[in-house]
C-alpha positions as CSV (number, residue, x, y, z in Angstrom):
1,X,-9.7,20.1,-27.2
2,X,-12.8,19.0,-29.0
3,X,-13.5,20.4,-32.5
4,X,-17.0,21.9,-33.0
5,X,-17.9,21.2,-36.5
6,X,-20.9,23.3,-37.6
7,X,-22.1,21.4,-40.6
8,X,-25.2,23.6,-41.0
9,X,-22.8,26.4,-42.1
10,X,-21.6,24.3,-45.1
11,X,-24.1,24.8,-47.9
12,X,-23.8,21.6,-49.9
13,X,-25.5,21.8,-53.3
14,X,-27.8,18.9,-54.1
15,X,-26.9,18.6,-57.8
16,X,-25.0,15.5,-58.7
17,X,-22.0,17.4,-60.1
18,X,-21.3,18.8,-56.5
19,X,-21.5,15.4,-54.8
20,X,-17.9,14.5,-55.3
21,X,-16.4,17.8,-53.9
22,X,-18.7,17.5,-50.9
23,X,-17.5,14.0,-50.2
24,X,-13.9,15.2,-50.4
25,X,-14.7,18.1,-47.9
26,X,-16.4,15.7,-45.5
27,X,-13.5,13.3,-45.6
28,X,-11.0,16.1,-44.9
29,X,-13.0,17.2,-41.9
30,X,-13.1,13.7,-40.5
31,X,-9.3,13.3,-41.0
32,X,-8.6,16.6,-39.2
33,X,-10.8,15.5,-36.2
34,X,-9.1,12.1,-35.9
35,X,-5.6,13.7,-36.0
36,X,-6.6,16.2,-33.3
37,X,-8.0,13.5,-31.1
38,X,-4.9,11.4,-31.5
39,X,-2.7,14.4,-30.6
40,X,-4.5,14.8,-27.3
41,X,-5.0,11.2,-26.4
42,X,-2.7,9.6,-23.7
43,X,-0.2,7.1,-24.9
44,X,-1.6,4.5,-22.5
45,X,-5.1,4.3,-21.0
46,X,-5.7,5.2,-17.4
47,X,-6.6,2.1,-15.4
48,X,-10.1,1.3,-14.2
49,X,-9.9,-0.2,-10.8
50,X,-12.4,-2.2,-8.8
51,X,-12.3,-4.3,-5.6
52,X,-11.5,-7.5,-7.4
53,X,-8.6,-9.3,-5.8
54,X,-6.8,-9.8,-9.1
55,X,-6.5,-6.1,-9.7
56,X,-8.6,-6.2,-12.9
57,X,-11.9,-4.5,-13.7
58,X,-14.5,-4.8,-16.4
59,X,-13.9,-1.4,-18.2
60,X,-12.8,-1.0,-21.8
61,X,-9.4,0.0,-20.6
62,X,-9.0,-2.2,-17.5
63,X,-5.6,-3.5,-16.6
64,X,-4.0,-5.0,-13.5
65,X,-2.3,-2.1,-11.8
66,X,-0.2,-4.5,-9.7
67,X,1.4,-6.1,-12.7
68,X,4.1,-3.9,-14.3
69,X,7.6,-2.5,-14.0
70,X,9.6,0.4,-12.6
71,X,10.5,2.9,-15.3
72,X,12.8,6.0,-15.1
73,X,11.1,9.1,-13.9
74,X,13.0,12.4,-14.3
75,X,10.4,14.4,-12.3
76,X,11.4,15.8,-8.9
77,X,10.3,13.8,-5.8
78,X,6.8,14.8,-4.6
79,X,8.1,16.0,-1.2
80,X,11.3,16.3,0.7
81,X,12.4,16.6,4.4
82,X,11.8,20.4,4.1
83,X,8.3,20.2,2.7
84,X,7.1,17.2,4.9
85,X,7.6,17.6,8.6
86,X,6.6,14.0,9.5
87,X,9.3,11.9,7.9
88,X,10.6,9.7,10.6
89,X,14.4,9.4,11.0
90,X,14.1,5.7,10.2
91,X,13.0,6.5,6.7
92,X,14.8,9.8,6.1
93,X,17.5,8.4,3.8
94,X,18.4,11.8,2.3
95,X,19.0,13.5,5.7
96,X,21.2,10.6,6.8
97,X,23.4,10.6,3.7
98,X,22.3,7.9,1.4
99,X,24.9,8.4,-1.4
100,X,22.9,7.4,-4.4
101,X,19.6,9.3,-4.6
102,X,18.6,7.5,-7.8
103,X,16.0,5.6,-5.8
104,X,13.6,8.5,-6.1
105,X,13.8,8.7,-9.9
106,X,11.6,5.7,-10.7
107,X,7.8,5.3,-11.0
108,X,5.6,2.2,-11.2
109,X,4.0,1.6,-14.6
110,X,1.4,-1.2,-14.9
111,X,1.6,-3.3,-18.0
112,X,-0.8,-1.8,-20.6
113,X,-1.8,1.4,-18.8
114,X,-0.6,4.4,-16.9
115,X,-1.0,4.8,-13.1
116,X,-1.5,8.6,-12.6
117,X,0.6,10.4,-10.1
118,X,-0.8,11.0,-6.6
119,X,-3.2,14.0,-6.7
120,X,-3.2,15.4,-3.2
121,X,-6.0,18.0,-3.9
122,X,-8.2,15.3,-5.5
123,X,-7.6,12.9,-2.6
124,X,-8.4,15.4,0.1
125,X,-11.4,16.7,-1.8
126,X,-12.8,13.2,-1.9
127,X,-12.0,12.5,1.8
128,X,-13.6,15.7,3.1
129,X,-15.1,14.9,6.5
130,X,-13.8,11.3,6.5
131,X,-11.0,9.4,8.3
132,X,-8.5,6.6,7.6
133,X,-6.7,4.3,9.9
134,X,-3.5,2.3,9.2
135,X,-3.3,-0.8,11.3
136,X,-0.3,-3.1,11.7
137,X,3.5,-3.0,12.1
138,X,6.1,-0.4,11.3
139,X,5.5,-0.9,7.6
140,X,1.9,0.2,8.1
141,X,3.3,3.3,9.7
142,X,5.8,3.7,6.9
143,X,2.9,3.8,4.4
144,X,0.9,6.2,6.6
145,X,3.9,8.7,6.7
146,X,4.1,8.4,3.0
147,X,0.5,9.3,2.6
148,X,0.8,12.3,5.0
149,X,3.8,13.6,3.1
150,X,2.1,13.3,-0.3
151,X,-0.9,15.2,1.1
152,X,1.3,18.1,2.1
153,X,1.3,19.2,-1.5
154,X,-2.3,20.4,-0.9
155,X,-2.4,21.1,2.9
156,X,0.0,20.9,5.8
157,X,-1.3,18.7,8.7
158,X,-2.0,20.2,12.1
159,X,0.8,19.6,14.7
160,X,0.4,16.3,16.6
161,X,-0.5,16.5,20.3
162,X,0.2,14.1,23.2
163,X,2.6,12.1,21.0
164,X,-0.4,10.6,19.2
165,X,-0.1,9.2,15.7
166,X,-3.1,11.1,14.3
167,X,-2.6,13.7,11.6
168,X,-5.5,16.1,10.9
169,X,-6.0,18.1,7.7
170,X,-8.3,20.6,9.2
171,X,-9.2,22.6,6.1
172,X,-10.7,19.4,4.6
173,X,-11.9,17.7,7.8
174,X,-9.8,14.6,7.1
175,X,-7.8,12.6,9.7
176,X,-5.4,9.8,9.2
177,X,-4.2,7.7,12.1
178,X,-1.8,4.9,12.8
179,X,-2.4,2.0,15.2
180,X,0.7,0.0,16.3
181,X,-0.4,-3.7,16.3
182,X,2.3,-5.9,14.7
183,X,0.4,-9.1,15.3
184,X,-3.1,-7.6,14.7
185,X,-4.3,-9.7,17.7
186,X,-3.8,-9.4,21.5
187,X,-0.1,-10.1,22.1
188,X,1.9,-10.1,25.3
189,X,5.7,-10.4,25.5
190,X,6.5,-13.0,28.1
191,X,10.2,-13.2,27.8
192,X,12.3,-10.3,26.3
193,X,15.3,-12.6,25.6
194,X,13.4,-15.3,23.8
195,X,14.0,-19.1,23.8
196,X,17.5,-18.8,22.3
197,X,18.5,-15.9,24.5
198,X,19.1,-13.8,21.4
199,X,16.8,-10.9,22.3
200,X,14.2,-11.9,19.8
201,X,11.6,-12.2,22.6
202,X,8.8,-14.7,23.2
203,X,5.3,-13.6,22.6
204,X,1.9,-15.0,23.8
205,X,-0.6,-14.5,20.9
206,X,-4.3,-14.8,21.5
207,X,-5.2,-15.5,17.9
208,X,-9.0,-15.3,18.2
209,X,-8.9,-11.9,20.0
210,X,-8.3,-8.8,17.8
211,X,-6.0,-6.3,19.5
212,X,-8.4,-3.9,21.3
213,X,-5.9,-1.1,20.8
214,X,-7.2,-0.7,17.3
215,X,-10.3,-2.9,17.1
216,X,-12.2,-0.9,19.6
217,X,-11.8,2.2,17.4
218,X,-12.2,0.6,13.9
219,X,-15.9,1.6,13.8
220,X,-14.9,5.3,14.0
221,X,-13.1,5.2,10.7
222,X,-14.4,5.3,7.1
223,X,-11.3,3.5,5.8
224,X,-9.1,0.8,7.5
225,X,-5.9,-0.2,5.9
226,X,-4.4,-3.4,7.3
227,X,-0.8,-4.8,6.8
228,X,1.4,-7.0,8.9
229,X,3.9,-9.8,8.4
230,X,7.4,-9.5,9.6
231,X,6.7,-9.8,13.4
232,X,5.2,-13.3,12.9
233,X,8.8,-14.6,12.4
234,X,9.3,-14.0,16.2
235,X,9.1,-16.9,18.6
236,X,5.5,-17.1,20.0
237,X,3.0,-19.3,21.7
238,X,-0.6,-19.6,20.4
239,X,-3.8,-19.4,22.4
240,X,-7.3,-19.9,21.1
241,X,-10.4,-19.9,23.3
242,X,-8.2,-19.4,26.3
243,X,-6.0,-22.5,25.9
244,X,-2.6,-23.2,24.5
245,X,-2.8,-24.8,21.0
246,X,0.8,-24.6,19.7
247,X,3.7,-22.3,18.9
248,X,6.2,-21.0,16.5
249,X,9.9,-21.6,17.4
250,X,9.1,-21.6,21.1
251,X,11.2,-24.6,22.0
252,X,8.8,-25.6,24.8
253,X,8.6,-29.3,25.5
254,X,5.3,-31.0,24.5
255,X,4.1,-27.9,22.6
256,X,3.5,-28.5,18.9
257,X,5.4,-26.1,16.6
258,X,2.6,-25.1,14.2
259,X,5.0,-22.5,12.5
260,X,4.1,-18.9,11.7
261,X,1.8,-20.0,8.9
262,X,-0.8,-20.9,11.5
263,X,-0.5,-17.7,13.5
264,X,-0.5,-15.5,10.4
265,X,-3.6,-17.1,9.0
266,X,-5.5,-17.0,12.3
267,X,-4.5,-13.4,13.1
268,X,-5.6,-12.1,9.6
269,X,-8.9,-14.0,9.9
270,X,-9.6,-12.4,13.3
271,X,-8.5,-8.9,12.2
272,X,-10.5,-8.9,9.0
273,X,-13.6,-10.1,10.8
274,X,-13.2,-7.3,13.4
275,X,-12.5,-4.6,10.8
276,X,-15.5,-5.6,8.6
277,X,-17.9,-6.0,11.6
278,X,-16.9,-3.0,13.6
279,X,-19.8,-0.7,14.3
280,X,-19.6,3.1,14.8
281,X,-22.1,5.8,15.4
282,X,-23.6,7.0,12.2
283,X,-20.8,5.8,10.0
284,X,-21.3,5.2,6.3
285,X,-20.2,2.1,4.5
286,X,-16.7,1.2,5.6
287,X,-13.8,0.3,3.2
288,X,-11.3,-2.3,4.4
289,X,-8.0,-2.5,2.5
290,X,-5.4,-5.2,2.9
291,X,-1.9,-4.4,1.7
292,X,0.1,-7.5,1.0
293,X,3.5,-8.0,2.4
294,X,6.6,-6.4,1.0
295,X,9.7,-8.7,1.2
296,X,13.0,-7.7,2.7
297,X,16.1,-7.5,0.6
298,X,19.0,-8.6,2.8
299,X,21.8,-10.0,0.7
300,X,25.3,-11.5,1.3
301,X,24.8,-12.5,4.9
302,X,22.1,-12.7,7.6
303,X,19.7,-9.9,8.5
304,X,21.1,-9.5,12.0
305,X,24.8,-9.6,11.2
306,X,26.5,-8.5,8.0
307,X,23.8,-8.6,5.3
308,X,23.0,-5.4,3.4
309,X,20.9,-4.0,0.5
310,X,23.4,-2.0,-1.6
311,X,21.9,-2.2,-5.0
312,X,21.3,1.1,-6.8
313,X,18.6,0.2,-9.4
314,X,15.3,-1.5,-9.4
315,X,15.2,-5.1,-10.6
316,X,13.3,-6.5,-13.6
317,X,10.8,-9.3,-13.3
318,X,12.5,-12.6,-12.7
319,X,15.6,-11.1,-11.1
320,X,14.4,-11.5,-7.5
321,X,12.5,-14.4,-6.0
322,X,10.9,-14.4,-2.6
323,X,11.9,-17.2,-0.3
324,X,9.5,-20.1,0.3
325,X,8.2,-18.8,3.6
326,X,7.5,-15.3,2.2
327,X,5.6,-16.9,-0.7
328,X,3.4,-18.9,1.7
329,X,2.8,-15.8,3.8
330,X,1.7,-13.9,0.6
331,X,-0.6,-16.7,-0.4
332,X,-2.1,-16.8,3.1
333,X,-2.9,-13.1,3.0
334,X,-4.6,-13.4,-0.4
335,X,-6.6,-16.4,0.7
336,X,-7.8,-14.8,4.0
337,X,-8.7,-11.7,2.1
338,X,-10.8,-13.7,-0.4
339,X,-12.5,-15.6,2.4
340,X,-13.3,-12.4,4.3
341,X,-14.6,-10.7,1.2
342,X,-16.9,-13.7,0.4
343,X,-18.2,-13.8,4.0
344,X,-18.9,-10.0,4.0
345,X,-20.8,-10.4,0.7
346,X,-22.7,-13.4,1.9
347,X,-23.6,-12.0,5.3
348,X,-24.5,-8.5,3.9
349,X,-22.2,-6.6,6.2
350,X,-22.0,-3.8,3.7
351,X,-18.2,-3.3,3.9
352,X,-16.3,-2.7,0.7
353,X,-13.1,-4.8,0.6
354,X,-10.0,-4.0,-1.5
355,X,-6.7,-5.9,-1.9
356,X,-3.7,-3.7,-2.4
357,X,-1.4,-6.3,-3.9
358,X,1.9,-4.4,-3.9
359,X,4.1,-7.4,-3.3
360,X,5.5,-7.7,-6.9
361,X,6.2,-4.0,-7.2
362,X,8.0,-3.8,-3.9
363,X,9.9,-7.0,-4.5
364,X,11.6,-5.3,-7.4
365,X,13.0,-2.4,-5.3
366,X,16.1,-3.6,-3.3
367,X,17.6,-0.1,-4.0
368,X,14.9,1.8,-2.0
369,X,15.7,0.7,1.6
370,X,17.5,2.8,4.1
371,X,20.3,0.3,4.7
372,X,22.6,2.2,7.2
373,X,21.5,5.7,6.1
374,X,18.9,6.3,8.8
375,X,18.4,7.3,12.4
376,X,20.1,4.5,14.4
377,X,19.1,3.9,18.0
378,X,21.4,1.2,19.3
379,X,19.5,1.1,22.6
380,X,16.4,0.1,20.8
381,X,17.5,-1.7,17.7
382,X,20.4,-4.2,17.2
383,X,20.2,-4.2,13.4
384,X,22.5,-1.6,11.9
385,X,21.3,-2.1,8.3
386,X,17.6,-1.8,7.5
387,X,16.6,-3.6,4.3
388,X,12.9,-4.0,5.3
389,X,11.5,-0.5,5.6
390,X,11.4,2.1,2.8
391,X,13.1,5.4,2.3
392,X,10.7,8.4,2.0
393,X,10.2,9.7,-0.5
394,X,10.6,6.5,-2.5
395,X,9.0,3.3,-3.5
396,X,6.4,3.3,-0.8
397,X,4.8,6.3,-2.4
398,X,3.7,4.0,-5.3
399,X,1.5,2.1,-2.8
400,X,-0.4,5.3,-2.2
401,X,-0.7,5.9,-5.9
402,X,-2.4,2.5,-6.0
403,X,-4.5,3.3,-3.0
404,X,-5.8,6.5,-4.4
405,X,-6.9,4.9,-7.7
406,X,-8.4,1.9,-5.9
407,X,-10.5,4.2,-3.7
408,X,-11.5,6.9,-6.2
409,X,-11.1,5.1,-9.5
């Protein structure tokens, strides 16, 4: 609370013998003001966030919100299964008996500043009359469900209709949608069993054709959040300009294996170009957000056999290292984002681009996956332990803390 010092009420004499007491009085008032300000000042400054890919900004208290650590948080989780009706069974670790619920008692703290908790009322107030789309694989949907659940603190979404993945907050005129597009580009499964007959499938990817399932609608949204990665490990053949150019793990004679690095880079390039260039009727300046990959945490075995993620605490920096392929995928995402941002600026497309670089934060949370404590559908999934997706509530909520402060500052 500011102190209103009415100096005109202090009648200071002008004679020299009163100058010393006046100086003492003024000094005391200054000290009182400083003590009061210190009492009400935050321990760490609130970050100032811009669209720079390094997560830094030019403010007096700028810091990189993506560089930090997980610290204990005694506060109750922001939502539960009872307060949020949209938590999918794949992420509902509490309902399915995860024994150690300590994974909800941590928050992400950037080095040198505080990342405020998600403010649902503030977010919905700023998003009045707007819309947001999450585009990508099941981790994109994981983040979308986290956002919807966080927003229930201010308003419950209207019930979904026709099995759509659109949630409407009617009182604020805000809609959030999810588009399933694990490769971001046009993809056709040509062999469900895959080249090794393991059930991994074989996909035909048209790398220069953004998936029309989302690209045709991108112009209707004010915000488009893109994330993808894990599906590119699947065997696939690559097409560009209508012809076969290579593959990843396809085992087809006389077809060059270009690895997933080629398809990931080309798909992100096509998707970002489509998201930035999409045109909609009367739409304001669009914001395109890229969330970088979150690594899996399978340990003590292989992902499709006996591996698990049984840790019960977050890791500290240096205690977990991504494998070489994940490191390359992360680098490719950052590089393609930087290239698309530069092209948008150069061509004057008017889109604002933001990089939500959550990879380090999520890499430190092996404790926050469902493992076997989730809805298991053996007719659809062969993997019994999930160390890729994220429990809700949980670590994924921090990505939306970051998103709010990137969008609203």
